SEDRENRO-585933 format. One record per residue (C-alpha): x, y, z; chain; residue number from 1; residue in one letter. Coordinates in steps of 0.05 Angstrom, whole numbers, plus 5000, padded with zeros to 4 digits. Example, Ala and Ser with C-alpha at 12.3 -4.5 7.8 and 13.67 -1.06 7.14 Angstrom:
// residues 2
<r c1="5246" c2="4910" c3="5156" kette="A" nr="1" rest="a"/>
<r c1="5273" c2="4979" c3="5143" kette="A" nr="2" rest="s"/>
END
This chain:
// residues 69
<r c1="5839" c2="9081" c3="3036" kette="A" nr="1" rest="x"/>
<r c1="5866" c2="9111" c3="2972" kette="A" nr="2" rest="x"/>
<r c1="5938" c2="9129" c3="2965" kette="A" nr="3" rest="x"/>
<r c1="5958" c2="9200" c3="2948" kette="A" nr="4" rest="x"/>
<r c1="5979" c2="9215" c3="2879" kette="A" nr="5" rest="x"/>
<r c1="6049" c2="9243" c3="2869" kette="A" nr="6" rest="x"/>
<r c1="6018" c2="9312" c3="2855" kette="A" nr="7" rest="x"/>
<r c1="5977" c2="9311" c3="2919" kette="A" nr="8" rest="x"/>
<r c1="6039" c2="9288" c3="2961" kette="A" nr="9" rest="x"/>
<r c1="6081" c2="9344" c3="2933" kette="A" nr="10" rest="x"/>
<r c1="6025" c2="9395" c3="2947" kette="A" nr="11" rest="x"/>
<r c1="6019" c2="9369" c3="3017" kette="A" nr="12" rest="x"/>
<r c1="6093" c2="9370" c3="3030" kette="A" nr="13" rest="x"/>
<r c1="6103" c2="9439" c3="3000" kette="A" nr="14" rest="x"/>
<r c1="6046" c2="9470" c3="3037" kette="A" nr="15" rest="x"/>
<r c1="6053" c2="9431" c3="3103" kette="A" nr="16" rest="x"/>
<r c1="6125" c2="9450" c3="3111" kette="A" nr="17" rest="x"/>
<r c1="6122" c2="9514" c3="3072" kette="A" nr="18" rest="x"/>
<r c1="6187" c2="9497" c3="3037" kette="A" nr="19" rest="x"/>
<r c1="6184" c2="9555" c3="2987" kette="A" nr="20" rest="x"/>
<r c1="6174" c2="9603" c3="3045" kette="A" nr="21" rest="x"/>
<r c1="6234" c2="9573" c3="3081" kette="A" nr="22" rest="x"/>
<r c1="6276" c2="9579" c3="3019" kette="A" nr="23" rest="x"/>
<r c1="6252" c2="9650" c3="3008" kette="A" nr="24" rest="x"/>
<r c1="6272" c2="9669" c3="3081" kette="A" nr="25" rest="x"/>
<r c1="6340" c2="9639" c3="3072" kette="A" nr="26" rest="x"/>
<r c1="6361" c2="9659" c3="3001" kette="A" nr="27" rest="x"/>
<r c1="6360" c2="9718" c3="2955" kette="A" nr="28" rest="x"/>
<r c1="6338" c2="9679" c3="2893" kette="A" nr="29" rest="x"/>
<r c1="6364" c2="9736" c3="2849" kette="A" nr="30" rest="x"/>
<r c1="6437" c2="9731" c3="2871" kette="A" nr="31" rest="x"/>
<r c1="6446" c2="9662" c3="2901" kette="A" nr="32" rest="x"/>
<r c1="6461" c2="9606" c3="2848" kette="A" nr="33" rest="x"/>
<r c1="6406" c2="9554" c3="2839" kette="A" nr="34" rest="x"/>
<r c1="6454" c2="9498" c3="2858" kette="A" nr="35" rest="x"/>
<r c1="6463" c2="9529" c3="2927" kette="A" nr="36" rest="x"/>
<r c1="6389" c2="9537" c3="2937" kette="A" nr="37" rest="x"/>
<r c1="6377" c2="9465" c3="2915" kette="A" nr="38" rest="x"/>
<r c1="6433" c2="9443" c3="2960" kette="A" nr="39" rest="x"/>
<r c1="6392" c2="9468" c3="3021" kette="A" nr="40" rest="x"/>
<r c1="6348" c2="9407" c3="3010" kette="A" nr="41" rest="x"/>
<r c1="6392" c2="9349" c3="3030" kette="A" nr="42" rest="x"/>
<r c1="6345" c2="9293" c3="3010" kette="A" nr="43" rest="x"/>
<r c1="6276" c2="9290" c3="2981" kette="A" nr="44" rest="x"/>
<r c1="6258" c2="9217" c3="2968" kette="A" nr="45" rest="x"/>
<r c1="6207" c2="9166" c3="2980" kette="A" nr="46" rest="x"/>
<r c1="6205" c2="9092" c3="2974" kette="A" nr="47" rest="x"/>
<r c1="6135" c2="9095" c3="2948" kette="A" nr="48" rest="x"/>
<r c1="6142" c2="9154" c3="2903" kette="A" nr="49" rest="x"/>
<r c1="6208" c2="9148" c3="2864" kette="A" nr="50" rest="x"/>
<r c1="6195" c2="9214" c3="2826" kette="A" nr="51" rest="x"/>
<r c1="6185" c2="9252" c3="2892" kette="A" nr="52" rest="x"/>
<r c1="6253" c2="9284" c3="2890" kette="A" nr="53" rest="x"/>
<r c1="6248" c2="9307" c3="2819" kette="A" nr="54" rest="x"/>
<r c1="6179" c2="9335" c3="2833" kette="A" nr="55" rest="x"/>
<r c1="6206" c2="9376" c3="2891" kette="A" nr="56" rest="x"/>
<r c1="6264" c2="9402" c3="2847" kette="A" nr="57" rest="x"/>
<r c1="6213" c2="9421" c3="2794" kette="A" nr="58" rest="x"/>
<r c1="6174" c2="9460" c3="2847" kette="A" nr="59" rest="x"/>
<r c1="6237" c2="9494" c3="2870" kette="A" nr="60" rest="x"/>
<r c1="6255" c2="9512" c3="2799" kette="A" nr="61" rest="x"/>
<r c1="6184" c2="9539" c3="2784" kette="A" nr="62" rest="x"/>
<r c1="6192" c2="9585" c3="2848" kette="A" nr="63" rest="x"/>
<r c1="6263" c2="9607" c3="2823" kette="A" nr="64" rest="x"/>
<r c1="6234" c2="9623" c3="2754" kette="A" nr="65" rest="x"/>
<r c1="6179" c2="9667" c3="2783" kette="A" nr="66" rest="x"/>
<r c1="6191" c2="9743" c3="2775" kette="A" nr="67" rest="x"/>
<r c1="6206" c2="9779" c3="2839" kette="A" nr="68" rest="x"/>
<r c1="6156" c2="9833" c3="2855" kette="A" nr="69" rest="x"/>
END
């Protein structure tokens, strides 16, 4: 059995929990400070993927940087 890459794990986590949808439902990203939105995620860590938290933060930042339609 092959282990997931960090990218595959992040994709699975983001789509399995729909984290960005949850954030979108709870925050107006145009008016709420980034720090407050990031604070919603209390802990994103993994013993096997030390970069997991940084990767989740990067995904949240990419979502925050998207233009609203």
